[in-house]
N, C-alpha and C positions, 0 to 999 in steps of 0.2 A: 639716123645717120645721114650726113650730107656728103656727096661725092663731087669732086671737080670734074670738068670735062677734059679728059686726058687727051683727046684728039686735038682740042684747041691748044692745050699746053705743049704738046709735041711740036705743033706748028710754030707756036710762039718761041720756043727755045731752039728752033732751027736756026735762028739768028743769034749772034753773040750778044749777051746781055751784061749790064753792069748791075750786079746783085748785092743788096744788103740783107743780111740775115739778122733778125733780132729776136729776143725773148724777154721774159718778164724780169723785173728787178730781183736781186738776190738769186741768181740762177742756181738751180739744183742740178743733180745728175741728169735728169730727163731733159731739162731745158738745154744744158750745155751739150750733152751727148747728141741730141737731135740736131742742134745747130751745126756741130762739127760734121755730122754725117751729110747734111745738105751741102755744106761748104766743100767737103771732099768730092762729092758726086758731081757738082756743077763746075768746080775748078778743073776736074779731070776731063770735062767736056769742052774746056776751052773758054769758059765764061770768066769774067772778072768778078771776083767774089770777096766779100769781107763779112765778118761777124762783128756786130756792135751790141753790147749789153749795157743796161742802164747803170749798173754798179758792179762791184767786184763779186767774184764767186769764191767759195771756200778753197783754201790751199790744198785740201786733200783731193780736189778734182784736177790738179795740175798735171796728173799723169795722162789725162785724155789727150790724144794726139792733136796738135795744132792749137791747143788751148793758149799757148803763148802768143798766138797771132790775134787773139781777140782784142778788139778795141773797147776799152771801158769808158763809157761816156763821161762820167763825172770825174775821171782822171785825165782825159785827153779830149776835151770838148771840141776844140777847133778841128782836130783831125776827124772826129766823128761827124761833125756837121758837114765838113767837106765831102766825105763819102756819101752821106745822105743826100746832099744836094745834087751830086752827079749821078746817082743811081737811077735806073729806069725800072727796076724790079725790086720788090720787097717780099721777104718771107717772114711771116709772123708765126712763131713756133711756141707752143705750150702756153698761150694766153689768148683771150678772146675779147679783151676790153682795153682800149688805149690807155686807161689810167694805170695799167700795170707796167708801162714803160716810162713813167715819170716825165722828166723834162724832154725826152726824145719825142714825145707825142706831137708837140707843136711843129717841130721841124719836119717830121714825116708827113703830117697832114698838109703841109705846104707843097709837097711833092705829089704830082699827079701820076706817078709811076704805077705799074701793074702790081697788084697786091694779092698775095697768096697766103691764106691762113690754114695752118694744120694744128689741130688742138683737140683735146678730149674733155674739156671742162663744160659745165652746164651754163646755159643762158648766154650764148654768144651775142655780142653787140656790135662787133666790127663788120662793116659791109665791104668785104674784099671781092676782088674780081673772080677769084676761085677759092673754094673752101673745101677742106677735108675735115670733117668734124664727126666724132663718134664718142658719146659719153659712156658707152658700155666697154670701152677699151681702157686698160689700166695705165697706159703710158702714151705720150706723144711719139716716143721712139718707135713703137709698133706701127703707128700710122705713117711715120716717115719711111719705114721699111716698105710698107705697102705702096706708098706713093712712088718711091724710086723704082720699085719692081714694075709698076704699071707704065712707067716711062721707059722701061727696058734699059735702065742704067745698071752697069756692073758695079758692085760694091768693092771698095778697096779694103785692105786689112784695117786701116785706120778707121774707116767708116763702121766696120763691123765691131771694133772695140768700142767706139762711141755709142752705137745703138745698144749693144749689150749692157753697157753701163747705165744707159737711160732706162732700159726695161727693168734691170735688177733693182735700181734705186726706187723707181716709182711703183713697183709691185711689192715693195717690202720683202725683197728676196723671195718673191713668188707666193706670199702668204695672203695677199688681199683677195677679197671676193671677186674682183673683176678679172683676175687671172683666169685664162681660158686655155683650151687645148690649142687654139691658134697661137697664144702667147708662147707656148712650149715648142710649137712647130717653128716659129720664127727664131727662137733661141737655138734650136737644132741647126737651122740654116746658118746662123751666125757662127756657131761652133765649127762648122765645116771650113771656115776660113783660118782654122788653126790659131784662134786667139787664145791667149793664156788666161783663161777665166779665173783660175786660182789666184793669179797675180792681181787681177782686177778686184776680186773680193778682198784681198789683203790691203790694197790701196784704199778701198772704201771703208773697211770695218776694222782693220788691225793697224790703224795709223793714228791712234788717239794722242792728243797733246796733254801736257800736264794741266793746262788751263781748263780743258774739257773735264778732266777727272775732278778738279777742284769744284767746278760748277755743278757737276753731278752730285758731289758730296753736299753742297749747299741745299740742293733740291731734296735729297733724301733725308738729311739731318734736321733741317729747320723750315724749309720753304715748301712744305707738303701738306695738303689738306684733303681730307676725305669727307664727303657728304653722303653718309650711309643711306639716308632716306631717299636719295636720288641716284644711288649707284654710280656716283661721280667722284672723281679724284683729280686734283690739279697740282701742278708745280708752278712756282713763280720765281722770278729773279729780278732783283732791284738793280738800279744803276750802280749802286755801291758794290753789289755782288759782282757785277761785270768788271768793275774797276779793280776790286781786290783780287780777283782771280785772273786778271789780264786777259779778258775775253777776246777771242778772235772769231771772225765770221766762220760759221760752220761748227763751232764748238758745241752747240746745243742740238745739232741734228739728231733726230730720233728720240730725244728726251720725252716728247709728248706721248709716245707709244708705250712707255714703261708702265704707267699706272694701269693700263688695260690688261697687264699680265696678272693683276690682282683678281682673285676670285670674286665674282659678283659685280665687278666694275664694268660698265658698258659705255661710259662717256669720260673722256679725259681732256684736259686743256693745259696749255703751257702759256704763261703770261711773262713777257720779257719787257722790262722798262728800259727804253733807249732814250737818248737825248731828244729825239724828235717825236716821241710818243711810245705807245705800248703795242708791241707786236704780239698777236695771239695765234696759237695753233690749236686746232680741235681735231680729235679723233673719236671714233665710235665703233661699236660692234653692232651687229644685227641690223635692226630697222631704224635706229635713231638717226635722223637726218641732220648732220652737222652743217651741211651746206645751207639749208633753210635757217637753221639756228643762227649761223653767222651772218647771213644776209639780213635777217630780221633785227639783229641787235648790235652787230659789230662791223658794219660796212664792209663785209667780206663775202666769201663764197668759196666754191671749189667743187668737191664731190660729196656724195651722200655720207661717206664714212671718213672723209679727210677734207678739212677746209681751213681757211685762215681768216683773220680779221685784224682790226686795228682800232686803237683809241688814241686821240691826240688832244683831248680837251679836259680830261680829268686825271687825277692821280691814280697810281697803281692801287692804293688802298681803297679808293672809291670804286675803281673798276672791279675789284674782287668782291666788294659788297654788292655792287649791281649784279654781277654774275650770280651770286648766291640767291639774290632776290628773285631773279627771273627763272631760276630752276623750278620754283613752285608751279610755274605755268606748264612745265613739262613732266611733272611727277608721274602721271599715268603712263606716258610714253616711255619714260626711263625705266619704270618698274615692269613694264610689259616686254621690254627688250632683253631681259635676262634669259 
């Protein structure tokens, strides 16, 4: 674990700052929830604050307070660049490598402003002025809660809603291994703000679109492979599947977890063919390390049991063939993880 110097931070924020908060491309509940919580906390302290994300987030996250104020870089580049150029402080939330913010990287690197990174992923590469990093925590939202608590900032109702959303989504509704007693203590504190947790869960999980259900049907009926010898199962979706089902961002959220519900399966993957390449999600049970698997073969990374990767130079068919081929290298690990 890496902790920031809170004494320095308290002194630094005793002056009013121009703050830009950013997170990784395709923001999820943890990324957006953490960003909104920092936004709320520092705006309420009188700082000038904005959130800029590389690209859009799923519609089902629109219920998070202040999500309508987020600047989306690839939709409003001029406004985003203007805010980046005038900022003197940057918060990097839920990522630890500049490549995760796409085209924003070059503009932020030109700015010599004070940089604060809060993240829970492995192998950080960003050299920030202050870092809060803990890979044993299941969500960045938990770290943001601790960060704001150390600064003695009072949470608003909106910040509590945002943080609760971040923790629920990145913990798999509290089922992942990294969920701890501290996770539940933080949730208890957030519930004391009288947030409507039932409504949050409805917005997250009872808000399916027709396109999502059609895509799930494709996965279950035809785009589903089981590799019994390796205790592995995958879903895949082609560009045509996305077009036929009228795919929208967020439609495939959680699909990768479904094969893990099968008895004996310890490793699952979801391959989605987009116009700019193939996005891959990996999940595992027990000791099989998908972070290492993804870093070794698919230019990705993440956590031990949840990671992502990408391919942009070969077809989906060839990617699936390659995936099956490299499973041979992990047969012993996959069979010992059951």
